[in-house]
OpenMM code with the backbone's topology and positions (N, CA, C; nanometers):
from openmm import Vec3, app, unit

residues = "MET HIS ASP LYS LEU GLN GLU LYS ILE ILE SER LEU LYS LYS GLU LEU ASP GLN LEU SER ILE ASN ASP SER SER ALA LYS GLU HIS ILE ASN GLU LEU ILE GLU GLU ILE ASN ASN LEU ASN ASP SER ALA GLU GLU LYS ASN PHE VAL ILE GLY LYS ILE LYS SER SER ILE ASP ASN PHE GLU ALA GLU HIS PRO ARG ALA THR ALA ILE LEU ASN ASP ILE MET VAL THR LEU SER ASN MET GLY ILE".split()
positions = [
    Vec3(-3.1731, 5.5539, -0.4305),
    Vec3(-3.1920, 5.4944, -0.2996),
    Vec3(-3.2619, 5.5955, -0.2090),
    Vec3(-3.3314, 5.5458, -0.1179),
    Vec3(-3.4101, 5.6279, -0.0258),
    Vec3(-3.3206, 5.7275, 0.0482),
    Vec3(-3.3646, 5.8536, 0.0562),
    Vec3(-3.2852, 5.9601, 0.1183),
    Vec3(-3.2524, 5.9316, 0.2646),
    Vec3(-3.3493, 5.8797, 0.3374),
    Vec3(-3.3268, 5.8518, 0.4795),
    Vec3(-3.2180, 5.7460, 0.4965),
    Vec3(-3.2191, 5.6452, 0.4103),
    Vec3(-3.1167, 5.5417, 0.4159),
    Vec3(-2.9799, 5.6020, 0.3872),
    Vec3(-2.9721, 5.6891, 0.2890),
    Vec3(-2.8452, 5.7544, 0.2568),
    Vec3(-2.7946, 5.8369, 0.3748),
    Vec3(-2.8852, 5.9050, 0.4435),
    Vec3(-2.8462, 5.9824, 0.5612),
    Vec3(-2.7859, 5.8917, 0.6683),
    Vec3(-2.8469, 5.7748, 0.6892),
    Vec3(-2.7972, 5.6795, 0.7894),
    Vec3(-2.6595, 5.6271, 0.7489),
    Vec3(-2.6405, 5.6012, 0.6209),
    Vec3(-2.5120, 5.5513, 0.5729),
    Vec3(-2.4044, 5.6578, 0.5928),
    Vec3(-2.4379, 5.7823, 0.5658),
    Vec3(-2.3428, 5.8926, 0.5885),
    Vec3(-2.3070, 5.9020, 0.7365),
    Vec3(-2.4059, 5.8885, 0.8234),
    Vec3(-2.3799, 5.8905, 0.9680),
    Vec3(-2.2882, 5.7761, 1.0083),
    Vec3(-2.3112, 5.6596, 0.9505),
    Vec3(-2.2276, 5.5438, 0.9818),
    Vec3(-2.0842, 5.5663, 0.9345),
    Vec3(-2.0669, 5.6240, 0.8175),
    Vec3(-1.9324, 5.6534, 0.7683),
    Vec3(-1.8606, 5.7528, 0.8593),
    Vec3(-1.9328, 5.8527, 0.9080),
    Vec3(-1.8731, 5.9491, 1.0007),
    Vec3(-1.8314, 5.8803, 1.1298),
    Vec3(-1.9128, 5.7896, 1.1774),
    Vec3(-1.8792, 5.7146, 1.2991),
    Vec3(-1.7554, 5.6292, 1.2749),
    Vec3(-1.7447, 5.5707, 1.1577),
    Vec3(-1.6267, 5.4893, 1.1248),
    Vec3(-1.5001, 5.5732, 1.1279),
    Vec3(-1.5101, 5.6962, 1.0830),
    Vec3(-1.3935, 5.7843, 1.0824),
    Vec3(-1.3416, 5.8098, 1.2232),
    Vec3(-1.4274, 5.7942, 1.3229),
    Vec3(-1.3881, 5.8206, 1.4603),
    Vec3(-1.3321, 5.6969, 1.5317),
    Vec3(-1.3448, 5.5801, 1.4713),
    Vec3(-1.2904, 5.4599, 1.5329),
    Vec3(-1.1385, 5.4635, 1.5263),
    Vec3(-1.0762, 5.4058, 1.6261),
    Vec3(-0.9300, 5.4066, 1.6310),
    Vec3(-0.8711, 5.3109, 1.5281),
    Vec3(-0.7425, 5.3287, 1.5023),
    Vec3(-0.6696, 5.2422, 1.4089),
    Vec3(-0.6785, 5.0961, 1.4525),
    Vec3(-0.6852, 5.0715, 1.5837),
    Vec3(-0.6935, 4.9353, 1.6356),
    Vec3(-0.8212, 4.8649, 1.5928),
    Vec3(-0.9187, 4.9397, 1.5493),
    Vec3(-1.0461, 4.8832, 1.5078),
    Vec3(-1.0544, 4.8674, 1.3559),
    Vec3(-0.9427, 4.8452, 1.2908),
    Vec3(-0.9424, 4.8383, 1.1450),
    Vec3(-1.0283, 4.7242, 1.0924),
    Vec3(-1.0363, 4.6124, 1.1642),
    Vec3(-1.1204, 4.5023, 1.1164),
    Vec3(-1.2681, 4.5408, 1.1252),
    Vec3(-1.3053, 4.6146, 1.2288),
    Vec3(-1.4436, 4.6620, 1.2398),
    Vec3(-1.4744, 4.7590, 1.1261),
    Vec3(-1.3806, 4.8484, 1.0976),
    Vec3(-1.3996, 4.9443, 0.9883),
    Vec3(-1.4179, 4.8706, 0.8560),
    Vec3(-1.3335, 4.7743, 0.8315),
    Vec3(-1.3409, 4.6989, 0.7062),
    Vec3(-1.4745, 4.6266, 0.6942),
    Vec3(-1.5165, 4.5637, 0.8029),
    Vec3(-1.6428, 4.4909, 0.8023),
    Vec3(-1.7605, 4.5846, 0.7741),
    Vec3(-1.7642, 4.6976, 0.8411),
    Vec3(-1.8754, 4.7908, 0.8230),
    Vec3(-1.8710, 4.8540, 0.6843),
    Vec3(-1.7518, 4.8818, 0.6330),
    Vec3(-1.7421, 4.9338, 0.4957),
    Vec3(-1.7958, 4.8334, 0.3947),
    Vec3(-1.7692, 4.7045, 0.4177),
    Vec3(-1.8246, 4.6006, 0.3307),
    Vec3(-1.9774, 4.5995, 0.3380),
    Vec3(-2.0313, 4.6146, 0.4590),
    Vec3(-2.1769, 4.6212, 0.4750),
    Vec3(-2.2352, 4.7393, 0.3989),
    Vec3(-2.1711, 4.8543, 0.4109),
    Vec3(-2.2190, 4.9736, 0.3409),
    Vec3(-2.2221, 4.9483, 0.1907),
    Vec3(-2.1174, 4.8885, 0.1395),
    Vec3(-2.1107, 4.8574, -0.0040),
    Vec3(-2.2251, 4.7631, -0.0436),
    Vec3(-2.2502, 4.6611, 0.0381),
    Vec3(-2.3575, 4.5667, 0.0083),
    Vec3(-2.4949, 4.6344, 0.0133),
    Vec3(-2.5139, 4.7230, 0.1101),
    Vec3(-2.6411, 4.7956, 0.1201),
    Vec3(-2.6600, 4.8842, -0.0028),
    Vec3(-2.5548, 4.9532, -0.0433),
    Vec3(-2.5634, 5.0409, -0.1605),
    Vec3(-2.5895, 4.9644, -0.2890),
    Vec3(-2.5487, 4.8370, -0.2941),
    Vec3(-2.5627, 4.7579, -0.4162),
    Vec3(-2.6776, 4.6582, -0.4109),
    Vec3(-2.7670, 4.6727, -0.3139),
    Vec3(-2.8807, 4.5798, -0.3035),
    Vec3(-2.9628, 4.5809, -0.4313),
    Vec3(-3.0030, 4.4616, -0.4741),
    Vec3(-3.0940, 4.4533, -0.5878),
    Vec3(-3.2260, 4.3940, -0.5401),
    Vec3(-3.3114, 4.3563, -0.6302),
    Vec3(-3.4450, 4.3097, -0.5938),
    Vec3(-3.4497, 4.1630, -0.5517),
    Vec3(-3.3370, 4.0968, -0.5508),
    Vec3(-3.3333, 3.9570, -0.5131),
    Vec3(-3.3652, 3.9392, -0.3642),
    Vec3(-3.4703, 3.8630, -0.3356),
    Vec3(-3.5083, 3.8385, -0.1958),
    Vec3(-3.3957, 3.7684, -0.1209),
    Vec3(-3.3256, 3.6798, -0.1892),
    Vec3(-3.2150, 3.6072, -0.1264),
    Vec3(-3.1041, 3.7038, -0.0844),
    Vec3(-3.0697, 3.7971, -0.1715),
    Vec3(-2.9653, 3.8944, -0.1389),
    Vec3(-3.0098, 3.9866, -0.0259),
    Vec3(-3.1347, 4.0306, -0.0300),
    Vec3(-3.1866, 4.1176, 0.0759),
    Vec3(-3.1791, 4.0465, 0.2113),
    Vec3(-3.2218, 3.9212, 0.2148),
    Vec3(-3.2165, 3.8439, 0.3394),
    Vec3(-3.0736, 3.8252, 0.3878),
    Vec3(-2.9819, 3.8031, 0.2951),
    Vec3(-2.8411, 3.7856, 0.3298),
    Vec3(-2.7859, 3.9127, 0.3949),
    Vec3(-2.8128, 4.0285, 0.3335),
    Vec3(-2.7621, 4.1558, 0.3855),
    Vec3(-2.8258, 4.1870, 0.5210),
    Vec3(-2.9552, 4.1649, 0.5349),
    Vec3(-3.0221, 4.1877, 0.6630),
    Vec3(-2.9602, 4.0975, 0.7702),
    Vec3(-2.9322, 3.9735, 0.7360),
    Vec3(-2.8677, 3.8818, 0.8300),
    Vec3(-2.7300, 3.9305, 0.8720),
    Vec3(-2.6547, 3.9844, 0.7763),
    Vec3(-2.5216, 4.0381, 0.8083),
    Vec3(-2.5314, 4.1602, 0.8997),
    Vec3(-2.6304, 4.2439, 0.8756),
    Vec3(-2.6487, 4.3619, 0.9605),
    Vec3(-2.6824, 4.3174, 1.1027),
    Vec3(-2.7745, 4.2217, 1.1169),
    Vec3(-2.8118, 4.1718, 1.2491),
    Vec3(-2.6909, 4.1131, 1.3212),
    Vec3(-2.6122, 4.0356, 1.2499),
    Vec3(-2.4922, 3.9763, 1.3083),
    Vec3(-2.3929, 4.0838, 1.3511),
    Vec3(-2.3781, 4.1855, 1.2704),
    Vec3(-2.2866, 4.2955, 1.3017),
    Vec3(-2.3321, 4.3700, 1.4264),
    Vec3(-2.4619, 4.3890, 1.4375),
    Vec3(-2.5158, 4.4563, 1.5564),
    Vec3(-2.4783, 4.3771, 1.6806),
    Vec3(-2.4954, 4.2459, 1.6750),
    Vec3(-2.4602, 4.1606, 1.7890),
    Vec3(-2.3115, 4.1677, 1.8202),
    Vec3(-2.2284, 4.1681, 1.7180),
    Vec3(-2.0832, 4.1669, 1.7371),
    Vec3(-2.0270, 4.2997, 1.7858),
    Vec3(-2.0842, 4.4112, 1.7409),
    Vec3(-2.0290, 4.5426, 1.7718),
    Vec3(-2.0952, 4.6120, 1.8900),
    Vec3(-2.2012, 4.5537, 1.9416),
    Vec3(-2.2827, 4.6213, 2.0431),
    Vec3(-2.2030, 4.6712, 2.1628),
    Vec3(-2.1144, 4.5908, 2.2158),
    Vec3(-2.0407, 4.6288, 2.3370),
    Vec3(-1.9318, 4.7312, 2.3081),
    Vec3(-1.8562, 4.7109, 2.2015),
    Vec3(-1.7407, 4.7965, 2.1746),
    Vec3(-1.7737, 4.9223, 2.0949),
    Vec3(-1.8761, 4.9173, 2.0144),
    Vec3(-1.9082, 5.0291, 1.9251),
    Vec3(-2.0584, 5.0591, 1.9304),
    Vec3(-2.1058, 5.1087, 2.0441),
    Vec3(-2.2508, 5.1282, 2.0588),
    Vec3(-2.3108, 5.2294, 1.9608),
    Vec3(-2.2370, 5.3336, 1.9253),
    Vec3(-2.2925, 5.4318, 1.8302),
    Vec3(-2.3054, 5.3719, 1.6910),
    Vec3(-2.2043, 5.2977, 1.6474),
    Vec3(-2.2123, 5.2316, 1.5168),
    Vec3(-2.3257, 5.1296, 1.5167),
    Vec3(-2.3423, 5.0604, 1.6282),
    Vec3(-2.4496, 4.9624, 1.6410),
    Vec3(-2.5862, 5.0300, 1.6298),
    Vec3(-2.6023, 5.1431, 1.6946),
    Vec3(-2.7296, 5.2159, 1.6882),
    Vec3(-2.7598, 5.2599, 1.5454),
    Vec3(-2.6587, 5.3048, 1.4748),
    Vec3(-2.6790, 5.3480, 1.3361),
    Vec3(-2.7139, 5.2279, 1.2483),
    Vec3(-2.6459, 5.1151, 1.2690),
    Vec3(-2.6783, 4.9942, 1.1929),
    Vec3(-2.8229, 4.9524, 1.2196),
    Vec3(-2.8655, 4.9633, 1.3433),
    Vec3(-3.0031, 4.9296, 1.3773),
    Vec3(-3.1000, 5.0237, 1.3047),
    Vec3(-3.0671, 5.1523, 1.2999),
    Vec3(-3.1495, 5.2487, 1.2263),
    Vec3(-3.1555, 5.2140, 1.0777),
    Vec3(-3.0432, 5.1710, 1.0230),
    Vec3(-3.0397, 5.1310, 0.8819),
    Vec3(-3.1307, 5.0115, 0.8594),
    Vec3(-3.1270, 4.9152, 0.9516),
    Vec3(-3.2127, 4.7982, 0.9387),
    Vec3(-3.3608, 4.8377, 0.9423),
    Vec3(-3.3967, 4.9285, 1.0310),
    Vec3(-3.5353, 4.9755, 1.0401),
    Vec3(-3.5742, 5.0473, 0.9114),
    Vec3(-3.4855, 5.1300, 0.8599),
    Vec3(-3.5129, 5.2024, 0.7357),
    Vec3(-3.5312, 5.1061, 0.6196),
    Vec3(-3.4455, 5.0042, 0.6097),
    Vec3(-3.4605, 4.9044, 0.5049),
    Vec3(-3.5944, 4.8315, 0.5195),
    Vec3(-3.6306, 4.8004, 0.6416),
    Vec3(-3.7590, 4.7337, 0.6668),
    Vec3(-3.8748, 4.8218, 0.6225),
    Vec3(-3.8676, 4.9498, 0.6522),
    Vec3(-3.9728, 5.0428, 0.6110),
    Vec3(-3.9808, 5.0568, 0.4596),
    Vec3(-3.8694, 5.0283, 0.3919),
    Vec3(-3.8664, 5.0337, 0.2453),
    Vec3(-3.9160, 4.9022, 0.1852),
    Vec3(-3.9491, 4.8052, 0.2716),
    Vec3(-3.9968, 4.6762, 0.2242),
    Vec3(-3.8871, 4.5775, 0.1957),
    Vec3(-3.7685, 4.6017, 0.2500),
    Vec3(-3.6546, 4.5135, 0.2271),
    Vec3(-3.6351, 4.4273, 0.3490),
] * unit.nanometer
topology = app.Topology()
chain = topology.addChain("A")
for resn in residues:
    res = topology.addResidue(resn, chain)
    for name in ("N", "CA", "C"):
        topology.addAtom(name, app.Element.getBySymbol(name[0]), res)
């Protein structure tokens, strides 16, 4: 996987570690996204599905978790630059 994408995923994991226990559903959701990003295959349908989930997550987390949202946005840009 692209090094820049891996760096963004590591940053996102570090941000997750800083979220409070009360945000366990957010942590779980973002961990699922990370897993899906790491397991992306060449299927256009799967790529579109994951991109859609990232966009939705950005909308949902924007107010409460702005740093995680910024990292997710960076991941989306990186995936786009990779042709995904």
